[in-house]
C-alpha positions in Angstrom: 27.9 8.1 -8.6 27.2 5.0 -10.0 25.4 3.4 -7.3 24.6 -0.3 -9.0 28.5 -0.2 -9.4 28.7 0.6 -5.7 26.9 -2.1 -4.5 28.2 -4.5 -6.3 31.6 -3.3 -4.8 30.3 -3.1 -0.9 29.0 -6.8 -1.8 31.9 -7.9 -2.9 33.7 -6.8 -0.4 31.4 -8.6 2.3 31.6 -11.8 0.5 35.5 -11.3 0.4 35.4 -11.0 4.9 33.2 -13.7 4.8 35.7 -16.3 3.0 38.8 -14.3 4.7 36.9 -14.8 8.2 36.1 -18.5 7.9 39.5 -19.4 6.4 41.1 -17.7 9.9 38.3 -19.9 12.1 39.2 -23.0 10.2 42.6 -22.4 11.1 41.6 -23.3 14.6 41.1 -26.7 13.8 44.2 -29.6 13.2 43.0 -31.2 10.4 42.6 -28.0 8.8 45.8 -26.4 9.7 47.5 -29.6 7.6 45.3 -28.3 4.8 44.7 -24.6 5.3 47.0 -23.5 2.5 45.2 -25.6 0.1 41.8 -25.0 1.5 42.6 -21.2 1.7 42.8 -21.8 -1.9 40.3 -22.9 -2.9 38.0 -20.8 -0.8 39.3 -17.8 -2.7 38.6 -19.3 -6.1 34.9 -20.6 -4.7 34.4 -16.6 -3.4 35.1 -15.0 -6.4 32.6 -16.9 -7.9 29.8 -15.9 -6.0 30.7 -12.2 -5.8 29.9 -12.8 -9.9 27.5 -14.3 -9.7 25.9 -11.3 -6.7 27.1 -9.1 -8.9 24.8 -10.5 -11.9 21.7 -10.3 -9.9 22.7 -6.8 -8.4 23.0 -5.1 -11.8 19.8 -7.3 -12.7 17.8 -5.5 -9.6 15.6 -2.4 -10.1 12.4 -3.6 -11.6 10.4 -6.6 -10.8 11.8 -9.7 -11.4 10.3 -12.1 -13.5 10.5 -16.3 -13.1 12.6 -15.4 -16.4 14.8 -13.4 -14.7 15.4 -16.0 -12.1 16.1 -19.0 -14.7 19.0 -16.8 -16.2 20.4 -15.6 -12.7 20.1 -19.8 -12.3 21.7 -20.2 -15.7 24.7 -17.5 -15.5 25.7 -19.2 -11.9 26.0 -22.4 -13.7 28.2 -21.2 -16.3 30.3 -19.1 -13.3 30.4 -23.1 -11.9 31.8 -24.2 -15.3 35.2 -22.0 -15.0 35.5 -22.6 -10.8 35.3 -26.4 -12.2 38.0 -25.7 -14.4 40.3 -23.6 -11.6 39.3 -26.1 -9.1 40.9 -28.4 -11.0 44.7 -27.7 -9.9 43.7 -29.4 -6.8 43.6 -32.8 -5.7 39.5 -33.1 -5.7 37.1 -34.6 -8.1 34.3 -32.3 -8.1 30.5 -32.9 -9.9 27.9 -30.6 -9.1 24.7 -32.0 -8.2 22.3 -28.7 -8.5 19.3 -30.4 -7.2 20.8 -30.4 -3.8 22.5 -26.8 -4.3 19.7 -24.8 -6.4 17.0 -24.4 -3.4 19.5 -22.4 -1.4 20.6 -20.5 -4.6 17.9 -19.5 -6.0 16.7 -18.2 -2.4 19.3 -16.1 -2.4 18.9 -14.7 -5.5 15.7 -13.9 -4.3 16.7 -12.5 -1.5 19.4 -10.5 -2.8 16.9 -9.4 -6.0 14.4 -7.6 -3.5 17.2 -6.2 -0.9 19.2 -4.7 -4.0 16.4 -3.8 -5.7 14.8 -1.7 -2.6 18.0 0.0 -2.3 19.0 1.2 -5.6 15.6 2.7 -5.3 15.6 4.5 -2.3 18.9 5.5 -2.7 17.7 8.2 -5.5 15.8 9.7 -3.2 17.9 9.6 0.0 21.5 10.6 -1.1 23.3 8.7 1.9 23.7 4.8 1.7 23.4 4.5 5.3 19.6 6.5 5.2 18.8 4.5 2.4 19.3 1.4 4.3 17.6 2.9 7.6 14.8 4.8 6.4 14.3 0.9 4.2 14.8 -1.5 7.8 14.9 -1.2 11.3 18.6 -2.5 12.7 17.3 -6.1 13.7 15.3 -6.5 10.1 18.3 -5.2 7.9 21.1 -7.4 10.5 18.9 -11.0 9.4 18.7 -10.0 5.8 22.4 -10.0 5.7 22.9 -12.9 8.1 20.4 -14.7 5.8 22.1 -14.0 2.5 25.6 -15.7 4.3 23.6 -18.4 5.7 22.0 -19.0 2.5 26.1 -19.3 1.0 27.0 -21.2 3.9 24.0 -24.1 3.2 24.9 -24.5 -0.3 28.0 -24.1 0.2 27.5 -27.2 2.4 25.9 -29.1 -0.5 28.6 -28.1 -3.1 31.4 -30.3 -0.2 28.9 -33.5 -0.7 29.9 -33.1 -4.4 33.7 -33.0 -3.7 35.5 -36.0 -3.7 39.0 -36.2 -2.0 41.8 -38.7 -2.5 41.0 -41.7 -0.7 42.8 -41.0 2.8 40.2 -38.4 3.5 36.9 -40.0 2.9 36.7 -41.1 6.1 36.7 -37.4 7.2 34.4 -35.6 4.2 31.5 -35.2 6.0 32.8 -34.3 9.3 34.9 -31.5 7.6 31.9 -30.3 5.8 29.9 -30.1 8.9 33.0 -28.5 10.6 32.8 -25.9 7.6 29.3 -25.4 7.8 29.1 -24.5 11.5 32.4 -22.4 11.1 30.6 -20.6 8.7 27.3 -19.8 10.3 29.1 -18.6 12.8 31.1 -16.4 11.3 28.2 -15.4 9.2 25.8 -14.3 12.0 29.2 -12.2 13.5 29.5 -10.3 10.5 25.8 -9.8 9.6 26.2 -7.6 13.4 29.1 -5.6 13.0 28.3 -4.7 9.7 24.7 -3.8 10.7 26.9 -1.9 13.9 28.6 -0.2 11.5 25.2 1.2 9.2 23.4 2.1 11.9 25.9 3.4 14.3 27.2 6.3 11.5 23.4 6.5 11.2 22.1 7.8 14.7 25.3 9.8 15.4 25.1 12.1 12.3 
């Protein structure tokens, strides 16, 4: 079994579910009901780029990363961003990414994911079952906290990215409010999703 590929698939599924739940929750807000079809498409493009970035991080995990590795991953993330900007060009927005605002969160997320993936892949080599490998490395509370932190760092980066988005003049008055709403919803979804995924892992560990 290609454990790196499996871990990439798990990470991608988590991020896709995070995006789907965020879009669904935003549909409860009146303004987002009007914008939701276009905004959901925008979120889909955004999460696809994050899944690709996470795949590159997981593929790099396995040995102690050096500063040069992290810098390379940050550069690769910028290259993926450029593809995202090309895809986002179909939307009525203008985006100029201010990296000084987002790379603090991006770097911390890369570091956390490198550590998590590296430890899991190493343990998985001697512990055949994924869930048992997780339980060997982390207490239930530690694993939930780590998942939540990774998702919340993505939420913080998304909030900073939203400051780079310039929407038509009619919506300018609402941009800050929209940004805060999206961030609040993402943090809430992150908490619930991290708890749910942790329950699934540890319930099956305890029942086996």
